[in-house]
Structure formats: C-alpha cells, structure tokens
C-alpha positions as CSV (number, residue, x, y, z in Angstrom):
1,X,230.7,-76.7,-77.9
2,X,230.4,-76.2,-81.9
3,X,233.9,-75.6,-83.2
4,X,233.7,-72.3,-84.8
5,X,237.3,-71.8,-85.4
6,X,239.7,-73.8,-87.7
7,X,243.0,-75.5,-86.6
8,X,245.4,-73.2,-86.8
9,X,243.4,-70.5,-84.6
10,X,242.9,-73.4,-82.0
11,X,246.5,-73.7,-82.2
12,X,246.9,-70.3,-81.0
13,X,247.4,-69.9,-76.9
14,X,244.1,-69.2,-75.1
15,X,243.5,-66.1,-73.4
16,X,243.1,-66.0,-69.8
17,X,239.4,-64.2,-69.6
18,X,237.7,-65.2,-66.4
19,X,234.3,-65.5,-67.7
20,X,232.3,-68.5,-67.3
21,X,231.7,-70.2,-71.2
22,X,234.3,-68.6,-72.7
23,X,237.0,-69.9,-75.0
24,X,239.2,-67.7,-76.4
25,X,242.4,-67.6,-78.5
26,X,245.1,-65.0,-78.5
27,X,247.2,-63.9,-81.4
28,X,249.7,-61.5,-79.7
29,X,251.9,-58.4,-81.4
30,X,254.2,-56.1,-80.1
31,X,251.6,-53.6,-79.7
32,X,248.2,-55.1,-80.3
33,X,246.2,-58.5,-79.4
34,X,243.9,-60.2,-81.6
35,X,241.3,-62.5,-79.7
36,X,238.9,-65.1,-81.2
37,X,236.0,-65.7,-79.0
38,X,233.3,-68.1,-78.6
39,X,231.0,-68.5,-75.8
40,X,228.8,-71.6,-74.7
41,X,226.7,-69.7,-72.4
42,X,225.1,-66.4,-71.7
43,X,227.3,-64.2,-70.3
44,X,227.4,-60.8,-68.8
45,X,230.3,-58.4,-69.0
46,X,230.1,-55.5,-66.5
47,X,231.3,-51.9,-67.4
48,X,234.7,-50.9,-68.3
49,X,237.1,-49.2,-70.4
50,X,240.4,-49.8,-71.9
51,X,242.3,-49.1,-75.5
52,X,240.6,-49.2,-78.7
53,X,238.4,-52.3,-79.4
54,X,237.1,-53.2,-82.9
55,X,235.1,-56.4,-83.8
56,X,233.4,-58.5,-85.9
57,X,230.4,-60.8,-85.1
58,X,231.0,-64.2,-86.5
59,X,228.0,-66.1,-84.8
60,X,225.4,-65.5,-82.5
61,X,224.5,-62.2,-80.7
62,X,225.7,-59.3,-78.2
63,X,224.1,-56.5,-76.7
64,X,226.7,-53.9,-76.5
65,X,226.2,-50.5,-74.3
66,X,229.0,-47.8,-75.1
67,X,228.5,-44.4,-73.5
68,X,225.0,-45.3,-72.1
69,X,224.0,-46.3,-75.8
70,X,222.8,-49.9,-76.2
71,X,222.9,-52.0,-79.8
72,X,222.2,-55.4,-80.7
73,X,225.1,-57.0,-82.9
74,X,224.6,-59.8,-85.0
75,X,226.6,-62.3,-87.4
76,X,228.3,-60.0,-89.8
77,X,228.0,-56.6,-88.1
78,X,231.0,-54.7,-86.8
79,X,231.5,-52.6,-84.0
80,X,234.2,-50.2,-83.2
81,X,234.6,-48.8,-79.2
82,X,237.0,-45.4,-78.9
83,X,240.1,-45.5,-76.4
84,X,238.6,-44.9,-72.8
85,X,234.7,-45.5,-73.8
86,X,232.9,-47.0,-71.1
87,X,231.0,-50.1,-72.2
88,X,229.4,-53.4,-71.1
89,X,228.0,-56.5,-73.0
90,X,225.3,-59.1,-72.6
91,X,226.2,-62.0,-74.8
92,X,224.1,-64.9,-75.7
93,X,225.1,-68.6,-75.7
94,X,227.2,-69.4,-79.1
95,X,228.3,-66.1,-79.7
96,X,231.9,-66.0,-81.7
97,X,233.8,-63.0,-82.6
98,X,237.2,-62.0,-83.7
99,X,238.5,-58.6,-82.1
100,X,241.3,-56.3,-82.1
101,X,242.3,-54.9,-78.9
102,X,245.1,-51.6,-79.5
103,X,246.4,-52.7,-76.0
104,X,249.7,-55.0,-76.3
105,X,248.7,-56.7,-73.1
106,X,245.0,-56.7,-72.2
107,X,245.0,-59.9,-71.6
108,X,247.4,-62.7,-70.7
109,X,247.7,-66.4,-71.8
110,X,245.9,-69.1,-69.7
111,X,248.2,-70.9,-67.6
C-alpha cells in the first residue's frame, strides 16, 4: 500500500475499525476524534448514524448515501454528515481521507 500519510501521522495510534483493507490513525481529544483513513481495497460500509462527521477526500473516491441521497466525492471534495443522519458508503481501493468525528469515543485504539 502506498504511504499517503507522513510519519507524524503514521506514529499516531491505529484506530480499531473492523473493515478489511483499512488502515486508520487516530488523533484523540477530550470531546472529538480525527481519523486519517487509507483503504487498500474496496469496502462497503452499511447504513448507520452517530454524531456529526466532516471529511475531506485526499485520494480516490467514495460514494456516500446520506438520508437516501447518493453523492460521489473525489480528491479535494469535502462532505459533512449531520448528527443522527443515516448514511452508508461504497469506498474504492486507494481512497484516503481525514475525517473529524464529533464523538469523543467513536473509535478505540487498536491493541
């Protein structure tokens, strides 16, 4: 897998997100998280909801379906999902992003 993130980010703890082909680095604060994600293979994320989420696509492509409306995002695009909105995703291999989660404990550190 091509290294998309610099060493400073790769030195962050990895997030425990059970999606095959995903490498995710977790920056934790007392009331939010920032996750740097890179997918080495295609992935489907089933419908779910949580606190607000903002992301920016660094590489590749993601098709997000939010409240039944699908939109495709590519490099440089930003997206915002409001708290409680049901959403799912189809993620292409090579996709990389930086995503802010308003949840302070959305993801745990991988052990």
